Structure formats: C-alpha cells, structure tokens
NUNU-859597 format. One line per field, with one value per residue (C-alpha): residue number from 1; residue in one letter; y, z, x. Coordinates in steps of 0.2 Angstrom, whole numbers, plus 5000, padded with zeros to 4 digits. Example, Ala and Ser with C-alpha at 12.3 -4.5 7.8 and 13.67 -1.06 7.14 Angstrom:
// NUNU-859597
lummar: (1, 2)
loti: (a, s)
y: (4978, 4995)
z: (5039, 5036)
x: (5062, 5068)
//
This chain:
// NUNU-859597
lummar: (1, 2, 3, 4, 5, 6, 7, 8, 9, 10, 11, 12, 13, 14, 15, 16, 17, 18, 19, 20, 21, 22, 23, 24, 25, 26, 27, 28, 29, 30, 31, 32, 33, 34, 35, 36, 37, 38, 39, 40, 41, 42, 43, 44, 45, 46, 47, 48, 49, 50, 51, 52, 53, 54, 55, 56, 57, 58, 59, 60, 61, 62, 63, 64, 65, 66, 67, 68, 69, 70, 71, 72, 73, 74, 75, 76, 77, 78, 79, 80, 81, 82, 83, 84, 85, 86, 87, 88, 89, 90, 91, 92, 93, 94, 95, 96, 97, 98, 99, 100, 101, 102, 103, 104, 105, 106, 107, 108, 109, 110, 111, 112, 113, 114, 115, 116, 117, 118, 119, 120, 121, 122, 123, 124, 125, 126, 127, 128, 129, 130, 131, 132, 133, 134, 135, 136, 137, 138, 139, 140, 141, 142, 143, 144, 145, 146, 147, 148, 149, 150, 151, 152, 153, 154, 155, 156, 157, 158, 159, 160, 161, 162, 163, 164, 165, 166, 167, 168, 169, 170, 171, 172, 173, 174, 175, 176, 177, 178, 179, 180, 181, 182, 183, 184, 185, 186, 187, 188, 189, 190, 191, 192, 193, 194, 195, 196, 197, 198, 199, 200, 201, 202, 203, 204, 205, 206, 207, 208, 209, 210, 211, 212, 213, 214, 215, 216, 217, 218, 219, 220, 221, 222, 223, 224, 225, 226, 227, 228, 229, 230, 231, 232, 233, 234, 235, 236, 237, 238, 239, 240, 241, 242, 243, 244, 245, 246, 247, 248, 249, 250, 251, 252, 253, 254, 255, 256, 257, 258, 259, 260, 261, 262, 263, 264, 265, 266, 267, 268, 269, 270, 271, 272, 273, 274, 275, 276, 277, 278, 279, 280, 281, 282, 283, 284, 285, 286, 287, 288, 289, 290, 291, 292, 293, 294, 295, 296, 297, 298, 299, 300, 301, 302, 303, 304, 305, 306, 307, 308, 309, 310, 311, 312, 313, 314, 315, 316, 317, 318, 319, 320, 321, 322, 323, 324, 325, 326, 327, 328, 329, 330, 331, 332, 333, 334, 335, 336, 337, 338, 339, 340, 341, 342, 343, 344, 345, 346, 347, 348, 349, 350, 351, 352, 353, 354, 355, 356, 357, 358, 359, 360, 361, 362, 363, 364, 365, 366, 367, 368, 369, 370, 371, 372, 373, 374, 375, 376, 377, 378, 379, 380, 381, 382, 383, 384, 385, 386, 387, 388, 389, 390, 391, 392, 393, 394, 395, 396, 397, 398, 399, 400, 401, 402, 403, 404, 405, 406, 407, 408, 409, 410, 411, 412, 413, 414, 415, 416, 417, 418, 419, 420, 421, 422, 423, 424, 425, 426, 427, 428, 429, 430, 431, 432, 433, 434, 435, 436, 437, 438, 439, 440, 441, 442, 443, 444, 445, 446, 447, 448, 449, 450, 451, 452, 453, 454, 455, 456, 457, 458, 459, 460, 461, 462, 463, 464, 465, 466, 467, 468, 469, 470, 471, 472, 473, 474, 475, 476, 477, 478, 479, 480, 481, 482, 483, 484, 485, 486, 487, 488, 489, 490, 491, 492, 493, 494, 495, 496, 497, 498, 499, 500, 501, 502, 503, 504, 505, 506, 507, 508, 509, 510, 511, 512, 513, 514, 515, 516, 517, 518, 519, 520, 521, 522, 523, 524, 525, 526, 527, 528, 529, 530, 531, 532, 533, 534, 535, 536, 537, 538, 539, 540, 541, 542, 543, 544, 545, 546, 547, 548, 549, 550, 551, 552, 553, 554, 555, 556, 557, 558, 559, 560, 561, 562, 563, 564, 565, 566, 567)
loti: (m, n, d, r, s, k, d, v, g, v, i, g, a, v, s, r, r, i, g, t, f, t, g, k, t, a, a, a, g, k, y, i, v, t, l, g, g, s, g, s, t, s, k, l, p, k, r, p, v, d, t, a, e, p, v, v, a, s, e, q, a, a, p, t, p, a, h, h, q, p, l, p, e, q, e, l, e, v, t, s, l, s, t, a, i, g, a, i, t, s, d, l, t, t, a, r, r, e, l, a, e, t, r, g, e, a, k, n, t, q, s, d, l, g, s, q, i, q, t, l, q, k, e, k, n, s, l, i, v, k, l, e, e, a, m, h, d, a, e, v, t, n, a, q, e, i, a, a, r, a, r, f, a, e, l, k, a, v, l, a, a, a, s, n, e, s, k, q, i, s, a, q, k, d, t, e, i, a, a, a, k, s, e, i, g, v, v, r, q, e, l, a, e, s, r, s, e, a, k, n, a, r, e, q, f, e, t, k, i, a, s, l, q, k, e, k, e, s, l, a, c, e, l, r, e, a, q, q, i, s, q, q, a, k, d, r, e, a, a, l, k, a, r, l, g, a, m, e, s, n, i, a, a, a, r, n, e, l, m, k, v, p, s, a, i, e, p, a, t, p, k, p, a, s, k, t, k, s, i, p, k, k, q, v, a, v, a, s, v, p, p, v, e, p, k, p, i, a, a, p, a, k, v, k, q, a, i, a, p, a, p, k, e, p, a, k, t, q, k, q, p, s, a, p, a, i, s, e, e, p, a, d, v, t, p, e, e, l, s, q, a, v, f, s, g, a, a, e, k, v, i, f, t, r, a, t, i, d, i, a, g, r, s, d, a, a, r, r, d, a, v, k, a, l, s, r, i, s, h, k, l, s, v, k, a, i, v, a, q, l, g, r, e, a, s, p, q, v, r, q, e, c, v, k, a, l, t, e, l, g, m, a, e, g, h, s, a, v, t, r, a, l, t, d, q, d, a, s, v, r, l, a, a, v, w, g, v, y, l, l, d, g, v, q, s, a, p, a, l, e, g, m, l, p, d, p, d, e, g, i, r, r, r, a, v, a, c, i, g, w, l, g, k, e, e, l, a, p, s, l, l, p, l, l, d, d, n, s, p, s, v, r, q, a, a, i, e, a, m, g, s, l, n, s, p, k, v, v, s, a, l, i, k, l, i, n, d, s, n, t, p, v, g, q, a, a, l, r, s, i, q, t, i, t, g, k, k, m, s, k, s, l, p, k, d, e, k, p, r, r, r, l, m, a, r, w, e, e, w, w, k, e, q, q, d, a, e)
y: (5793, 5783, 5799, 5808, 5794, 5794, 5812, 5812, 5797, 5808, 5823, 5813, 5806, 5823, 5831, 5815, 5818, 5837, 5833, 5820, 5832, 5846, 5834, 5830, 5849, 5852, 5837, 5845, 5861, 5853, 5843, 5860, 5867, 5855, 5854, 5873, 5876, 5886, 5878, 5870, 5885, 5894, 5888, 5888, 5903, 5915, 5909, 5924, 5927, 5919, 5930, 5917, 5903, 5907, 5911, 5902, 5909, 5900, 5905, 5923, 5924, 5916, 5929, 5931, 5923, 5938, 5939, 5934, 5931, 5914, 5905, 5898, 5882, 5885, 5889, 5872, 5867, 5880, 5871, 5853, 5864, 5871, 5855, 5851, 5866, 5858, 5845, 5854, 5865, 5853, 5844, 5861, 5866, 5846, 5849, 5867, 5860, 5847, 5859, 5869, 5854, 5850, 5869, 5867, 5850, 5856, 5872, 5860, 5850, 5865, 5871, 5852, 5854, 5869, 5864, 5848, 5859, 5871, 5855, 5848, 5864, 5864, 5846, 5851, 5865, 5854, 5841, 5853, 5858, 5840, 5839, 5852, 5843, 5827, 5836, 5843, 5826, 5820, 5834, 5827, 5809, 5815, 5822, 5806, 5795, 5805, 5803, 5783, 5783, 5790, 5778, 5764, 5767, 5768, 5750, 5744, 5748, 5739, 5724, 5725, 5721, 5710, 5700, 5699, 5690, 5679, 5673, 5669, 5660, 5651, 5645, 5634, 5628, 5623, 5605, 5606, 5611, 5598, 5584, 5590, 5590, 5573, 5568, 5578, 5568, 5551, 5556, 5562, 5542, 5534, 5546, 5543, 5524, 5523, 5534, 5520, 5505, 5514, 5514, 5495, 5491, 5500, 5493, 5476, 5478, 5483, 5467, 5457, 5465, 5461, 5444, 5442, 5450, 5437, 5423, 5430, 5429, 5411, 5407, 5413, 5404, 5389, 5392, 5394, 5379, 5370, 5378, 5372, 5353, 5352, 5359, 5346, 5332, 5338, 5337, 5321, 5315, 5321, 5312, 5298, 5296, 5301, 5287, 5275, 5281, 5275, 5260, 5254, 5260, 5247, 5234, 5235, 5235, 5220, 5210, 5212, 5205, 5191, 5186, 5184, 5171, 5155, 5142, 5128, 5136, 5128, 5139, 5135, 5130, 5146, 5145, 5149, 5167, 5163, 5156, 5169, 5174, 5191, 5202, 5217, 5234, 5242, 5225, 5213, 5196, 5191, 5174, 5176, 5167, 5151, 5144, 5128, 5113, 5109, 5129, 5145, 5156, 5175, 5187, 5201, 5218, 5228, 5214, 5217, 5235, 5235, 5225, 5237, 5251, 5253, 5242, 5240, 5226, 5213, 5212, 5197, 5187, 5177, 5160, 5165, 5170, 5183, 5186, 5198, 5215, 5222, 5220, 5227, 5222, 5239, 5239, 5228, 5229, 5211, 5210, 5201, 5217, 5228, 5218, 5216, 5234, 5245, 5264, 5279, 5276, 5269, 5284, 5284, 5265, 5269, 5285, 5273, 5258, 5272, 5279, 5262, 5260, 5276, 5275, 5262, 5272, 5279, 5297, 5308, 5319, 5304, 5295, 5312, 5316, 5298, 5300, 5317, 5306, 5292, 5306, 5312, 5295, 5290, 5271, 5257, 5253, 5271, 5268, 5253, 5258, 5274, 5265, 5252, 5266, 5276, 5260, 5258, 5277, 5283, 5301, 5314, 5323, 5309, 5302, 5319, 5318, 5302, 5307, 5322, 5310, 5299, 5314, 5320, 5302, 5302, 5284, 5272, 5262, 5276, 5282, 5270, 5274, 5294, 5291, 5280, 5294, 5305, 5296, 5299, 5304, 5320, 5335, 5339, 5322, 5323, 5340, 5334, 5319, 5332, 5340, 5323, 5315, 5331, 5331, 5311, 5307, 5324, 5324, 5307, 5313, 5323, 5309, 5309, 5329, 5330, 5318, 5329, 5344, 5340, 5337, 5346, 5356, 5372, 5370, 5355, 5361, 5375, 5365, 5353, 5366, 5375, 5360, 5355, 5374, 5369, 5353, 5365, 5352, 5363, 5350, 5350, 5368, 5361, 5351, 5367, 5374, 5369, 5378, 5394, 5394, 5388, 5396, 5399, 5416, 5410, 5393, 5404, 5414, 5399, 5390, 5406, 5408, 5389, 5392, 5406, 5395, 5380, 5395, 5386, 5396, 5384, 5394, 5411, 5413, 5407, 5419, 5434, 5431, 5433, 5451, 5456, 5445, 5452, 5448, 5462, 5450, 5436, 5449, 5454, 5436, 5435, 5447, 5443, 5427, 5432, 5443, 5430, 5417, 5430, 5440, 5456, 5471, 5481, 5491, 5492, 5485, 5482, 5496, 5499, 5503, 5489, 5500, 5501, 5484, 5478, 5489, 5481, 5463, 5468, 5472, 5456, 5446, 5456, 5454, 5437, 5431, 5440, 5429, 5415, 5417, 5421, 5404)
z: (5414, 5428, 5441, 5432, 5435, 5452, 5456, 5448, 5460, 5475, 5470, 5468, 5484, 5491, 5484, 5492, 5507, 5506, 5501, 5516, 5529, 5521, 5521, 5540, 5545, 5536, 5545, 5561, 5558, 5554, 5571, 5581, 5572, 5574, 5592, 5594, 5581, 5582, 5579, 5596, 5604, 5599, 5614, 5626, 5637, 5632, 5641, 5645, 5635, 5640, 5633, 5640, 5627, 5608, 5596, 5582, 5565, 5561, 5578, 5576, 5561, 5566, 5568, 5585, 5583, 5584, 5599, 5593, 5602, 5604, 5595, 5602, 5599, 5608, 5624, 5626, 5624, 5637, 5652, 5645, 5641, 5658, 5666, 5654, 5656, 5671, 5664, 5648, 5659, 5667, 5650, 5642, 5656, 5653, 5633, 5636, 5647, 5633, 5620, 5626, 5628, 5611, 5605, 5614, 5606, 5589, 5592, 5594, 5580, 5570, 5576, 5571, 5554, 5550, 5554, 5544, 5530, 5530, 5529, 5515, 5506, 5507, 5502, 5487, 5483, 5484, 5472, 5462, 5459, 5456, 5444, 5434, 5435, 5430, 5413, 5409, 5411, 5400, 5387, 5386, 5383, 5371, 5362, 5364, 5359, 5342, 5339, 5344, 5332, 5318, 5322, 5322, 5306, 5300, 5307, 5300, 5283, 5287, 5294, 5277, 5267, 5280, 5278, 5259, 5262, 5275, 5263, 5250, 5264, 5271, 5254, 5253, 5271, 5270, 5266, 5279, 5292, 5287, 5287, 5305, 5311, 5304, 5314, 5328, 5328, 5327, 5342, 5353, 5349, 5352, 5369, 5375, 5372, 5380, 5395, 5396, 5393, 5408, 5417, 5413, 5418, 5434, 5439, 5432, 5444, 5458, 5457, 5456, 5471, 5479, 5474, 5479, 5497, 5498, 5493, 5506, 5519, 5515, 5513, 5529, 5539, 5529, 5535, 5554, 5553, 5546, 5559, 5572, 5565, 5565, 5582, 5588, 5577, 5584, 5602, 5600, 5593, 5607, 5619, 5610, 5611, 5629, 5631, 5620, 5633, 5647, 5640, 5634, 5652, 5660, 5647, 5653, 5670, 5667, 5657, 5673, 5684, 5672, 5673, 5694, 5690, 5696, 5682, 5687, 5677, 5660, 5646, 5635, 5618, 5607, 5596, 5578, 5576, 5565, 5581, 5594, 5600, 5601, 5617, 5622, 5618, 5628, 5633, 5627, 5626, 5632, 5630, 5642, 5659, 5656, 5670, 5678, 5683, 5696, 5699, 5691, 5696, 5697, 5688, 5697, 5699, 5687, 5673, 5676, 5675, 5660, 5650, 5653, 5640, 5624, 5611, 5608, 5603, 5619, 5629, 5625, 5636, 5630, 5630, 5623, 5605, 5600, 5599, 5591, 5600, 5592, 5601, 5588, 5569, 5557, 5544, 5531, 5537, 5544, 5559, 5548, 5536, 5552, 5562, 5544, 5540, 5542, 5548, 5550, 5569, 5584, 5586, 5568, 5571, 5585, 5578, 5561, 5574, 5583, 5565, 5560, 5576, 5575, 5558, 5561, 5574, 5575, 5574, 5558, 5564, 5573, 5556, 5547, 5558, 5556, 5538, 5542, 5551, 5539, 5525, 5535, 5537, 5519, 5517, 5507, 5521, 5525, 5505, 5509, 5525, 5516, 5500, 5510, 5521, 5504, 5498, 5513, 5521, 5522, 5526, 5511, 5522, 5527, 5508, 5502, 5515, 5511, 5491, 5498, 5507, 5494, 5483, 5497, 5497, 5477, 5478, 5463, 5474, 5475, 5460, 5454, 5469, 5467, 5448, 5455, 5465, 5449, 5450, 5468, 5472, 5483, 5473, 5487, 5484, 5465, 5466, 5478, 5465, 5450, 5458, 5463, 5445, 5439, 5451, 5452, 5433, 5425, 5405, 5406, 5416, 5400, 5395, 5413, 5415, 5398, 5405, 5420, 5408, 5407, 5427, 5435, 5448, 5442, 5453, 5447, 5429, 5433, 5441, 5427, 5414, 5425, 5425, 5406, 5404, 5415, 5404, 5389, 5376, 5361, 5355, 5370, 5366, 5356, 5369, 5378, 5366, 5373, 5388, 5381, 5382, 5399, 5412, 5423, 5418, 5429, 5419, 5404, 5410, 5416, 5399, 5391, 5401, 5397, 5379, 5381, 5390, 5376, 5363, 5349, 5334, 5331, 5344, 5339, 5331, 5345, 5356, 5347, 5347, 5367, 5366, 5368, 5381, 5393, 5408, 5407, 5415, 5401, 5388, 5396, 5397, 5378, 5373, 5383, 5377, 5358, 5360, 5367, 5354, 5339, 5345, 5339, 5350, 5344, 5360, 5376, 5386, 5382, 5380, 5393, 5380, 5369, 5353, 5353, 5359, 5343, 5331, 5340, 5339, 5320, 5317, 5325, 5313, 5298, 5302, 5307, 5290, 5281, 5291, 5287, 5266, 5265, 5273)
x: (5511, 5512, 5517, 5501, 5490, 5497, 5493, 5477, 5472, 5479, 5469, 5454, 5455, 5457, 5443, 5433, 5439, 5434, 5417, 5415, 5420, 5409, 5394, 5398, 5399, 5382, 5374, 5381, 5375, 5357, 5357, 5361, 5346, 5335, 5340, 5337, 5322, 5310, 5295, 5295, 5296, 5279, 5270, 5284, 5287, 5303, 5319, 5331, 5344, 5360, 5374, 5388, 5381, 5385, 5370, 5367, 5366, 5349, 5342, 5345, 5338, 5321, 5308, 5297, 5282, 5267, 5254, 5237, 5220, 5215, 5201, 5187, 5196, 5211, 5202, 5198, 5217, 5223, 5217, 5227, 5241, 5244, 5244, 5258, 5268, 5275, 5283, 5287, 5297, 5306, 5310, 5315, 5327, 5336, 5335, 5343, 5357, 5360, 5358, 5372, 5383, 5379, 5383, 5399, 5404, 5398, 5410, 5424, 5420, 5418, 5436, 5445, 5435, 5442, 5459, 5458, 5450, 5467, 5478, 5469, 5468, 5487, 5486, 5476, 5487, 5503, 5494, 5490, 5509, 5512, 5499, 5506, 5524, 5515, 5508, 5523, 5531, 5516, 5520, 5538, 5534, 5522, 5537, 5547, 5532, 5531, 5551, 5548, 5534, 5544, 5559, 5546, 5541, 5559, 5561, 5545, 5549, 5567, 5558, 5545, 5563, 5567, 5552, 5553, 5569, 5563, 5548, 5562, 5571, 5556, 5551, 5567, 5565, 5547, 5552, 5563, 5552, 5539, 5552, 5556, 5540, 5536, 5552, 5545, 5529, 5540, 5549, 5536, 5527, 5542, 5546, 5526, 5531, 5546, 5538, 5526, 5538, 5547, 5531, 5526, 5545, 5543, 5528, 5535, 5550, 5539, 5529, 5544, 5551, 5536, 5534, 5553, 5550, 5537, 5549, 5561, 5550, 5545, 5564, 5567, 5552, 5557, 5576, 5568, 5560, 5575, 5586, 5573, 5572, 5591, 5594, 5581, 5590, 5606, 5600, 5593, 5609, 5618, 5605, 5608, 5625, 5625, 5614, 5624, 5640, 5631, 5625, 5642, 5648, 5634, 5639, 5656, 5651, 5639, 5655, 5665, 5651, 5648, 5667, 5664, 5651, 5656, 5663, 5653, 5639, 5639, 5633, 5618, 5617, 5615, 5599, 5598, 5593, 5577, 5569, 5573, 5557, 5553, 5556, 5544, 5551, 5564, 5571, 5586, 5588, 5604, 5611, 5624, 5620, 5607, 5599, 5607, 5597, 5588, 5589, 5592, 5606, 5600, 5613, 5619, 5610, 5622, 5617, 5602, 5603, 5613, 5602, 5586, 5589, 5583, 5587, 5607, 5619, 5618, 5633, 5645, 5657, 5672, 5662, 5645, 5641, 5631, 5612, 5601, 5598, 5582, 5568, 5554, 5557, 5559, 5545, 5552, 5569, 5574, 5584, 5598, 5601, 5602, 5613, 5624, 5622, 5637, 5633, 5645, 5644, 5634, 5624, 5618, 5612, 5603, 5594, 5591, 5584, 5573, 5566, 5561, 5551, 5543, 5537, 5525, 5517, 5501, 5504, 5506, 5519, 5527, 5528, 5533, 5548, 5554, 5554, 5565, 5577, 5578, 5582, 5597, 5604, 5613, 5611, 5602, 5590, 5584, 5578, 5571, 5562, 5555, 5548, 5541, 5532, 5527, 5517, 5508, 5505, 5488, 5493, 5495, 5509, 5518, 5519, 5524, 5538, 5543, 5545, 5554, 5565, 5570, 5573, 5586, 5595, 5597, 5599, 5594, 5583, 5571, 5567, 5555, 5546, 5546, 5540, 5524, 5521, 5518, 5501, 5496, 5479, 5485, 5492, 5505, 5512, 5511, 5520, 5534, 5537, 5538, 5552, 5560, 5560, 5567, 5583, 5585, 5583, 5588, 5586, 5578, 5564, 5558, 5543, 5538, 5537, 5528, 5515, 5511, 5507, 5489, 5487, 5471, 5482, 5490, 5504, 5508, 5508, 5518, 5532, 5531, 5532, 5548, 5557, 5555, 5562, 5577, 5581, 5587, 5581, 5575, 5563, 5554, 5547, 5532, 5525, 5523, 5512, 5494, 5498, 5499, 5479, 5479, 5466, 5479, 5490, 5503, 5505, 5504, 5519, 5528, 5527, 5531, 5547, 5552, 5551, 5562, 5576, 5573, 5576, 5565, 5560, 5547, 5535, 5539, 5522, 5514, 5523, 5519, 5500, 5501, 5511, 5491, 5487, 5473, 5486, 5501, 5515, 5509, 5511, 5529, 5536, 5530, 5539, 5556, 5555, 5554, 5567, 5577, 5574, 5575, 5589, 5580, 5573, 5558, 5553, 5562, 5545, 5527, 5517, 5503, 5488, 5480, 5481, 5503, 5502, 5495, 5504, 5520, 5513, 5509, 5528, 5534, 5520, 5527, 5546, 5544, 5534, 5549, 5562, 5553, 5550, 5569, 5573)
//
C-alpha cells in the first residue's frame, strides 16, 4: 500500500509538471504573437518578407487588410500621421530587430520544451508501469487482508471464550484488586509524606549547615583574635623577662658598687613598712645608703641606674633590711599582700603588678586588657583585684570581661561576684554571668538559671534555657513550659530542645501542640523531642503542609492519651 501511494504521488507530480510546462509554452506563443500581431500593422507600410526569419503560424494565417478609400475624417489624420511615420518607422525597425531576437529565443525555448516533454513522457510511461505493479501488489494485499480477517474472526471467537473465563476469574479477584488499590493509595500517601519529609530534612540540613558554617567562621575569627592576644601576651612576657633580667643584672652591679662604699657610713635605722611614703611611678625606694651627717654621700652612678626602672624588689645588702618595692598600690591589693604572695615566677609577679596598675587607668581598652592579663594568672589576688574592679567599673565591656575572667579562673572567691552580675543593668554582662554561674556552680546553679528565664533579653533567655537543659535534671523540665509561648522562635526552639534533653514525660502534651507551630524549625524540634522522650516514631520528619501536620498531631495526641489512660 505504501508503494502504491508513492507511485500515485509521483504520477500526480509528473502531471502537474507537464501542465506547468504546457502553460509556459502557451504563454511564450502568446507573447510571440503579441509582438508580431497584425492589428498594429494596418496603418504601417509593408516590410519585405525576410526569408531567413521563421514565420510564425499565427502571422501566416493573418489576412492582409484590403485597401479602402479614406473617409473625410481620415483625411485630417493623414497630415499628423505623416509626421509620425518617420518616428514610427525607426521604432518599427527596432521592434523588428527585437522581434527577430525574441523569435530566436522562442525557437530555442520550443526546442528545450520538446526535449523536456519527451523526458517527462518517458517518466510518465515508467510511472504507469510502476502504478500497474503497485495495483497488482494491492490486489495481493487485499487477498492477504481477506485471509487475515478470516483469521481475526477465528481469534475473536477464541477471545470471546477466553473473555468469559476471564470474567469468571475477575469476579474472584475484584476484592483483591480493591484491597490492592487501597494499599496503593496508602503507599502513595506515605510516599508523598516521605518526599515531603525528605525535602524538609534537606532544608533543615541546609539550614544547619549554613548555621554551622557561620558558627565556624565566628569561631575562626575568635580563634584568630585569641591567637593574636596570646601572641601579644607572649611578646609582652618575653619583653618583661628580658627587662627583668636586665634589672637583675643592674641590681647585682649595684650590690657590688654598694659593697665598695666606705665602712665609715653608718646604716640608717629602718622604718616600719606602714610608714613608708609612696614614691612616684617607676621609682624604687631603696634604704641601702642613708645620708651621713653633716653631708650626704651620693651613691655611685651605677646604683642610680639600677634603681630607676619599673617597680621591682629593691636591692639588698648584707647590712640593710628589705624595703617595699611597689611604687603604686594596686586596686584593693595591699603592698603587704603582694610582697607575701608567691607566684610561679618573677615574670608572673611583674605582669600581675603591671596589670593591677593598668586596671585603674582611664582607658576602657587598657582596663579590659589588664583584666585579661589577670585571668591568666591563677592566684587568689587576681580574683580579689577583679572582684574589686567589677564592683566599681562603669564600662559594660570591662564588667563583662571581669565576669569572663572570674569564670575562667574558677575559684570559689569569685562565685558570689559572678552571681551578683546576673542582676547587672547591661545585657552583655548578664549573658556572661549566666554562662559563668552554670560553669562554676554546676547543678547548684539551677535556681539562679531559672530566675533568668523571664529576662527581657532574648539571648539571655535562650542561654539560660540551654544551660538548664545541660544540667540533665528531669524535674527542671516543667519550669521551661512558659517559654513554649515565647515570642522568639529561637527561644521556643531552645526550650523544646532542652526538654528533650531533660527527658521528662510531663511536657509531652505541651510539645505535641507545637508540632503545628508557625515556625518550621520549632515544629521539627518539637517532633524530635517527643520522639526522644517517648521512644516512638510516627513519621520520619515533619510534613511540610499544614493538613498533614494536623493529622500527625492528632495521631500523637490520640496515642499519648491512650498511654496515659493505660497508666
């Protein structure tokens, strides 16, 4: 059938082509006749017959017009025509030349058309043969179709019999199919929920990854700052050690010079330490060589150079008692306490002395750096100095640094000061105090942390909740219930996660209601905490849409009610 349709199409295309060429031939003939028409030659003189030019059939058949007598109206035209004859004659000559050229082209065109018509005729004959063959093939195909229809009738009868049997079998399988459809619906629903849960889990993971990335960047920044501070402290310690070594060398040299002082000079009676007057900064009161009456004897130049540097223990001789070496009393740390204190090294004592002087300075940055320096010296005097500074400090940043320093030192003498900082006017100080109370008091910090739950600052409430959750005491969970209605989603989420850590069944009913929270992370946290406390899992993750969430919440409420009734 395809070959037959193809042959018919080819024959039609050939016929259209033949018609096109026939039309072109007729148009060419008409154009030739128009150029050599007889109508325009009635008023022109006859030209001699050119035997070399071909004669067109239409021009040969045109009759020669008969001569007639001019009418009166024609006599008027003779004059005007005579003038135009010359121009017409020249135009006629040009027209005849063009006509000759056109006749040559027409002849060539006729020759080409004749050859094309012969070619098309041959193609037509070939196509006719192919058409006959196609018709023969179609007859064979019709015979095969008849045979196929007979076979189809036989198969139809067999199919009818099989259909009857199939109806009997399908009647038995209808119930199974209905059950299977129901199961498929349930599976599809579960699949949709699983896809939604997977999408939610992916979003949650992406959120966590972004949060962890930010936290990583923040920690890296803090680490860099800590490294810089540590490097600065090391540089300062190295400088102080070098300075201390130089001072010790100078003192040794001064001792040698003092040993050479004439023995006629009598030592002065030492005065009590309490009556020693304070000396200007960076000078040392050395009671080594008192003046001799009537004129004082000046000490050697090397002795003056030795006693000029920053505060240090005075040089001693074999005949003179020691005198206080501190030129400026540190804040609330007496010279007696400092002189009796035992440090791990001389450099540590120098750093402590310098810090206790800087802590009373005017610059907030200097006081803050002094507190940081004291926090690295594990000594009870460090705690005493920081506590005293915390009580009178006006800068919130310095007070916050004081709380952090007391927390880092971890000594019992600083616990009460950190606890008092929970009532500070500045939120940053209270925030540091919450962390300090948790680290210093441990489980005993629960009452103080519960007292910070109503704090107006969101960050403080969140940190207090997290610390309570880390305590791990189940009985603390109900105290977090008011925070489930907090305006801040982050505080609600922190409270939910803390409840999951405390693992108290008393808060399950409240957590179930938060499955449909307007904030998705809060709902996800509620679902995780419920699963942690109950040990039961009804879904892989929180559904994204509200209706599935409500259905899940209803299922949890129904199950939890059954558990309570059973108890």
